[in-house]
KOLVEX-864794 format. One record per residue (C-alpha): x, y, z. Coordinates in steps of 0.2 Angstrom, whole numbers, padded with zeros to 4 digits, always signed. Layout:
XYZ
...
***
This chain:
+0214+0189+0343
+0217+0182+0326
+0236+0180+0330
+0232+0171+0346
+0220+0159+0338
+0233+0154+0325
+0246+0151+0338
+0234+0140+0348
+0229+0132+0332
+0247+0129+0328
+0250+0122+0345
+0235+0110+0343
+0241+0104+0327
+0259+0101+0334
+0252+0091+0349
+0241+0080+0338
+0256+0077+0327
+0266+0071+0342
+0252+0060+0347
+0251+0052+0330
+0270+0050+0328
+0270+0041+0346
+0256+0029+0340
+0264+0025+0324
+0281+0022+0331
+0274+0009+0344
+0259+0002+0334
+0271-0012+0327
+0275-0018+0345
+0257-0019+0350
+0247-0023+0335
+0260-0032+0324
+0264-0029+0305
+0246-0030+0299
+0239-0019+0312
+0252-0006+0311
+0248-0005+0292
+0229-0003+0294
+0232+0010+0308
+0244+0019+0296
+0231+0020+0283
+0217+0026+0295
+0229+0039+0302
+0233+0046+0285
+0215+0048+0281
+0211+0057+0297
+0226+0068+0294
+0220+0073+0276
+0203+0077+0282
+0210+0088+0296
+0222+0097+0284
+0207+0101+0272
+0197+0107+0287
+0211+0119+0292
+0214+0126+0276
+0206+0143+0270
+0190+0140+0259
+0198+0144+0242
+0215+0137+0245
+0211+0120+0238
+0207+0128+0222
+0224+0137+0220
+0235+0123+0226
+0239+0108+0216
+0233+0091+0222
+0246+0083+0234
+0256+0068+0228
+0247+0055+0239
+0231+0057+0229
+0240+0053+0213
+0247+0038+0221
+0231+0033+0228
+0222+0034+0211
+0234+0020+0204
+0227+0007+0215
+0210+0012+0218
+0198+0008+0204
+0187+0023+0198
+0169+0022+0203
+0155+0019+0189
+0146+0034+0195
+0162+0045+0194
+0164+0039+0176
+0146+0043+0172
+0149+0061+0178
+0164+0062+0168
+0154+0057+0152
+0141+0070+0157
+0155+0083+0159
+0162+0079+0142
+0145+0079+0133
+0142+0096+0141
+0158+0103+0134
+0153+0096+0117
+0137+0104+0117
+0145+0121+0122
+0157+0119+0108
+0142+0117+0096
+0134+0132+0103
+0149+0142+0100
+0151+0135+0083
+0133+0142+0079
+0138+0159+0084
+0153+0160+0073
+0152+0167+0055
+0152+0150+0046
+0144+0140+0060
+0126+0144+0054
+0129+0139+0036
+0137+0123+0042
+0123+0119+0053
+0111+0122+0038
+0120+0110+0027
+0120+0097+0041
+0102+0099+0043
+0099+0097+0025
+0109+0081+0024
+0099+0074+0039
+0083+0078+0030
+0088+0071+0014
+0094+0055+0022
+0077+0054+0033
+0067+0056+0016
+0078+0043+0007
+0075+0031+0022
+0056+0034+0021
+0056+0031+0002
+0066+0015+0004
+0054+0009+0018
+0038+0012+0007
+0047+0003-0007
+0050-0012+0004
+0033-0012+0011
+0025-0011-0007
+0036-0025-0012
+0032-0035+0003
+0013-0031+0001
+0014-0036-0017
+0022-0054-0012
+0009-0056+0002
-0006-0052-0009
+0000-0061-0024
-0011-0077-0028
-0001-0093-0028
+0001-0101-0045
-0007-0116-0040
-0023-0107-0035
-0023-0097-0051
-0021-0113-0062
-0035-0122-0052
-0046-0107-0054
-0043-0104-0073
-0045-0123-0076
-0062-0122-0067
-0068-0108-0077
-0062-0115-0093
-0071-0132-0089
-0088-0123-0086
-0085-0112-0101
-0084-0128-0112
-0099-0136-0104
-0109-0120-0107
-0103-0119-0125
-0108-0137-0128
-0125-0135-0120
-0129-0120-0132
-0123-0129-0148
-0134-0145-0143
-0150-0137-0136
-0150-0121-0145
-0142-0123-0161
-0152-0109-0169
-0143-0096-0157
-0129-0087-0167
-0117-0086-0153
-0098-0086-0156
-0084-0095-0146
-0086-0092-0127
-0069-0085-0120
-0063-0080-0103
-0058-0062-0100
-0056-0050-0085
-0042-0048-0072
-0040-0066-0068
-0037-0071-0086
-0025-0056-0088
-0015-0060-0072
-0020-0044-0063
-0030-0051-0049
-0024-0050-0031
-0029-0057-0015
-0038-0073-0021
-0044-0080-0038
-0063-0077-0034
-0070-0070-0050
-0069-0071-0069
-0078-0064-0084
-0085-0076-0097
-0088-0066-0114
-0102-0073-0124
-0100-0065-0142
-0117-0062-0151
-0117-0064-0170
-0129-0051-0177
-0132-0046-0195
-0123-0030-0200
-0136-0026-0214
-0150-0028-0201
-0143-0019-0185
-0133-0002-0183
-0124+0004-0168
-0129+0022-0162
-0118+0031-0149
-0126+0038-0134
-0119+0056-0139
-0132+0056-0154
-0146+0053-0142
-0155+0065-0130
-0146+0055-0116
-0129+0062-0121
-0120+0047-0114
-0104+0044-0124
-0100+0028-0115
-0117+0020-0119
-0124+0014-0136
-0140+0008-0143
-0142-0006-0155
-0155-0002-0168
-0165-0013-0180
-0164-0007-0198
-0172-0012-0214
-0188-0018-0207
-0197-0015-0224
-0186-0027-0233
-0182-0039-0218
-0198-0039-0206
-0197-0044-0188
-0192-0062-0186
-0179-0062-0200
-0166-0061-0186
-0165-0072-0171
-0162-0057-0160
-0178-0049-0165
-0186-0058-0150
-0177-0046-0138
-0183-0030-0146
-0190-0016-0136
-0198-0004-0149
-0184-0004-0163
-0169-0007-0151
-0161-0023-0145
-0163-0023-0126
-0149-0030-0116
-0160-0031-0101
-0173-0042-0110
-0158-0052-0117
-0150-0056-0100
-0167-0060-0092
-0171-0073-0105
-0154-0081-0105
-0155-0081-0086
-0171-0092-0087
-0162-0104-0099
-0146-0105-0088
-0156-0108-0072
-0170-0119-0078
-0163-0129-0092
-0145-0133-0088
-0142-0148-0075
-0128-0139-0065
-0128-0153-0051
-0123-0166-0064
-0110-0154-0072
-0103-0150-0056
-0101-0168-0050
-0092-0172-0067
-0081-0157-0065
-0077-0161-0046
-0085-0144-0040
-0102-0137-0035
-0110-0125-0048
-0125-0114-0043
-0132-0101-0054
-0136-0084-0046
-0154-0081-0042
-0155-0063-0047
-0160-0061-0066
-0151-0044-0068
-0135-0053-0072
-0129-0070-0078
-0118-0076-0065
-0112-0093-0059
-0103-0098-0043
-0092-0113-0043
-0085-0120-0027
-0070-0130-0033
-0062-0132-0015
-0068-0132+0002
-0063-0114+0006
-0061-0108-0013
-0075-0102-0024
-0076-0093-0041
-0089-0081-0047
-0091-0082-0066
-0100-0068-0074
-0107-0072-0091
-0107-0056-0101
-0115-0056-0119
-0106-0045-0130
-0108-0037-0147
-0094-0031-0159
-0096-0021-0174
-0085-0009-0183
-0071-0011-0169
-0083-0006-0156
-0087-0019-0142
-0103-0017-0132
-0108-0028-0117
-0125-0031-0109
-0119-0023-0093
-0135-0019-0082
-0138-0001-0080
-0145+0005-0063
-0154+0021-0070
-0171+0019-0078
-0167+0029-0094
-0152+0018-0098
-0159+0000-0096
-0160-0003-0114
-0142+0004-0118
-0126-0006-0121
-0110-0002-0111
-0094+0001-0122
-0080-0009-0117
-0062-0005-0119
-0054-0019-0109
-0045-0028-0123
-0037-0012-0129
-0032-0007-0111
-0024-0023-0107
-0014-0023-0124
-0008-0005-0121
-0003-0008-0103
+0007-0024-0108
+0015-0016-0123
+0021-0001-0112
+0029-0012-0099
+0037-0023-0112
+0045-0008-0120
+0054-0001-0105
+0053-0016-0092
+0041-0005-0082
+0031-0008-0067
+0014-0002-0073
+0005-0019-0071
+0012-0020-0054
+0005-0003-0049
-0012-0008-0055
-0011-0024-0045
-0005-0016-0030
-0019-0003-0031
-0032-0017-0035
-0026-0026-0019
-0028-0010-0009
-0046-0007-0016
-0051-0025-0011
-0045-0023+0007
-0054-0006+0010
-0073-0006+0008
-0073+0012+0004
-0062+0009-0011
-0070-0007-0017
-0080+0002-0031
-0064+0007-0040
-0062-0006-0054
-0047-0013-0063
-0052-0004-0079
-0052+0013-0070
-0035+0010-0062
-0028+0005-0078
-0034+0021-0086
-0026+0031-0072
-0010+0022-0075
-0010+0025-0094
-0014+0043-0092
+0002+0045-0080
+0012+0036-0093
+0011+0051-0104
+0019+0062-0090
+0031+0050-0082
+0044+0041-0092
+0053+0031-0080
+0043+0016-0074
+0057+0005-0068
+0055-0005-0052
+0067+0007-0043
+0053+0020-0044
+0038+0009-0039
+0035+0019-0023
+0036+0036-0032
+0023+0030-0045
+0012+0023-0032
+0011+0039-0023
+0009+0049-0039
-0006+0037-0044
-0014+0041-0027
-0013+0059-0030
-0020+0057-0048
-0035+0048-0042
-0038+0061-0029
-0038+0074-0042
-0050+0064-0054
-0062+0061-0039
-0062+0080-0035
-0067+0083-0053
-0079+0069-0052
-0072+0063-0069
-0059+0051-0075
-0057+0053-0094
-0056+0037-0104
-0039+0034-0111
-0045+0028-0128
-0060+0040-0128
-0058+0056-0118
-0077+0060-0119
-0081+0045-0109
-0081+0048-0090
-0077+0032-0081
-0084+0038-0065
-0101+0040-0072
-0107+0025-0063
-0103+0031-0047
-0113+0041-0035
-0108+0058-0026
-0107+0049-0009
-0096+0035-0016
-0085+0048-0024
-0083+0058-0008
-0080+0043+0002
-0066+0036-0009
-0058+0054-0011
-0058+0055+0008
-0050+0039+0011
-0036+0042-0002
-0033+0060+0004
-0030+0053+0022
-0018+0041+0015
-0008+0052+0003
+0004+0058+0017
+0007+0040+0023
+0002+0028+0010
+0009+0014+0020
-0008+0015+0030
-0017+0007+0015
-0006-0008+0017
-0010-0012+0035
-0026-0021+0031
***
């Protein structure tokens, strides 16, 4: 039966071939040259399909492709889909070669080296990205020079007017030369020029007054001091101008500020001074602090904190209000002048970026309500501490030092203590509550893995 079928199939093929040959031979006469060409192409295609159908199932895999296919490929453009399939085929072959390389003795080691290189390049890219973000954030938050000079001039004019008022209306008050201080005056302020400190030095008689450290009292507060009246037997009360502010035998900063506040609010004609200085000056209503608000532009205002200060034996004390009842008559020790001088000296020695780090951190703290209680003085002390362990503070390491400072601050907050740089017994976090410390620590902890989120505000 198989032999008979092949014979029949052979005869069928021969008959079909005769028909095709007859049609091709007479096509030119009937259809013309063009029609004969089209009929030849169609006939060739039908014949190829018939040949493939008549071959055994696997014979096409063993036989090479016939020549007509190669000739056809020369004038038929490859399809985009076919090219896409060829690309996928080559990609599959490449992946297979990579898999084979992993299984070879040296393949695993080579793969590990490649992965290390990729990780290093990724880390470098992230570091550079943070560096660029910090520099861009620094530029964005920097105060324009024109605004800085305008705010400083406004503060200086008010300082001059206040000095003249004291010398004319209260010539008996022993007060030294008023001077500007704080982050604005030291060019460490970021965001906007909106606050400045006006230091009012009090001249006290050294033979009548003595400074007593808080460590020597039952309060055991090394950053707080009391100013005690001495020699009352030889120099009774009233011998010193400052005796009117005594509470017991101690000069009370609270009574002093309250009295000065009454003078500043009730005796000085601020509307007249403001019109003369081309600004609006308003004293703060609260009597706990001596604070003025000066609006020198439509959208720009400046808070001026008038801070009485006593300096004796290289110790600076300020009449900073204390919130706790037991400390209301104690003076706060101030290290600002020494901190600023040390920070500037270190940067001048190695062209460092310490001041830039302080300004970046201060800008971040001002942009996040949970970090607003971190002061410039606290940030400066953290930078000064880190300067002892890190020697390279060039601008190329700005991002590294910024991240290190975040980790250092987290550590200080976890301990609840930031030791003073010039006095390790002083805890600069003593004025913060536990809730404030926990909130600040949580914010910084969430940002230490990706510090750039602090720059999004």
